[in-house]
C-alpha positions in Angstrom: -79.7 36.6 -43.8 -79.7 33.2 -43.9 -79.4 31.0 -41.2 -76.2 29.1 -42.7 -74.5 32.7 -42.8 -75.6 33.5 -39.3 -74.5 30.0 -38.0 -71.0 30.4 -39.6 -71.0 34.0 -38.4 -71.8 32.8 -34.6 -69.0 29.9 -34.8 -66.4 32.3 -36.2 -67.3 35.0 -33.8 -67.5 32.7 -30.5 -64.1 31.0 -31.7 -62.2 34.7 -31.8 -63.8 36.6 -28.9 -64.6 33.8 -26.1 -61.1 33.1 -24.3 -60.6 31.4 -21.2 -61.7 33.2 -17.8 -59.9 33.4 -14.9 -63.3 32.8 -13.1 -66.2 31.1 -13.8 -68.4 31.6 -16.3 -70.9 33.9 -15.6 -74.0 35.5 -16.3 -72.5 38.9 -16.5 -70.0 37.9 -19.1 -72.2 36.3 -21.2 -74.5 39.4 -21.6 -71.4 41.4 -22.5 -70.3 39.0 -25.0 -74.0 38.7 -26.4 -73.9 42.4 -26.9 -70.6 42.7 -28.4 -71.8 39.6 -30.7 -75.0 41.5 -31.8 -72.8 44.7 -32.6 -70.5 42.9 -34.7 -73.3 40.9 -36.6 -75.5 43.8 -37.0 -72.3 45.4 -39.0 -72.9 42.4 -41.4 -76.6 42.6 -41.6 -77.0 39.6 -39.4 -80.2 40.4 -36.7 -80.3 39.1 -33.3 -83.3 36.7 -34.1 -80.9 35.2 -37.1 -78.3 34.5 -34.3 -81.0 32.8 -32.0 -82.4 30.8 -34.7 -79.0 29.8 -35.6 -77.9 28.9 -32.3 -81.7 27.5 -31.1 -81.5 29.6 -28.1 -81.3 32.8 -26.6 -78.1 34.9 -27.3 -77.0 35.2 -23.8 -77.5 31.6 -23.0 -75.6 30.8 -26.4 -72.4 32.9 -25.0 -72.6 31.4 -21.2 -72.8 27.8 -23.1 -69.6 28.9 -25.1 -67.9 30.1 -22.1 -68.4 26.8 -20.5 -67.1 25.0 -23.7 -64.1 27.2 -23.5 -63.5 26.1 -19.6 -64.0 22.7 -20.2 -61.8 22.4 -23.1 -59.0 24.2 -20.8 -59.6 21.9 -17.9 -59.2 18.9 -20.5 -55.9 20.6 -21.9 -54.6 20.7 -18.1 -55.6 17.2 -17.4 -53.9 16.0 -20.5 -50.6 18.0 -19.5 -50.7 16.3 -16.3 -51.5 12.9 -18.0 -47.9 13.5 -19.8 -46.0 14.4 -16.7 -44.0 11.3 -16.1 -42.7 10.6 -12.7 -39.7 8.4 -11.7 -40.4 5.3 -9.7 -37.1 5.5 -8.2 -36.1 8.9 -7.3 -32.4 9.1 -6.6 -32.9 11.7 -3.8 
């Protein structure tokens, strides 16, 4: 399997499977995600070595980083939503 194919698979898999968490990203969840990712990748002929070479790191670390990225994006969206809330400088009450 080519690194380009493994990289595309990994990117798509993360987008489809790593979602916002109600708690901080953790190693246990990252291990679960890595295991599921590897199981799905094997069905497409992609090895763990292919995935790790494509990501440039250990697959568990890759999933941990993906969790952090999702959490950061969620926080950014919340911050943007907070910025769009307008307050009346002259309330009538």
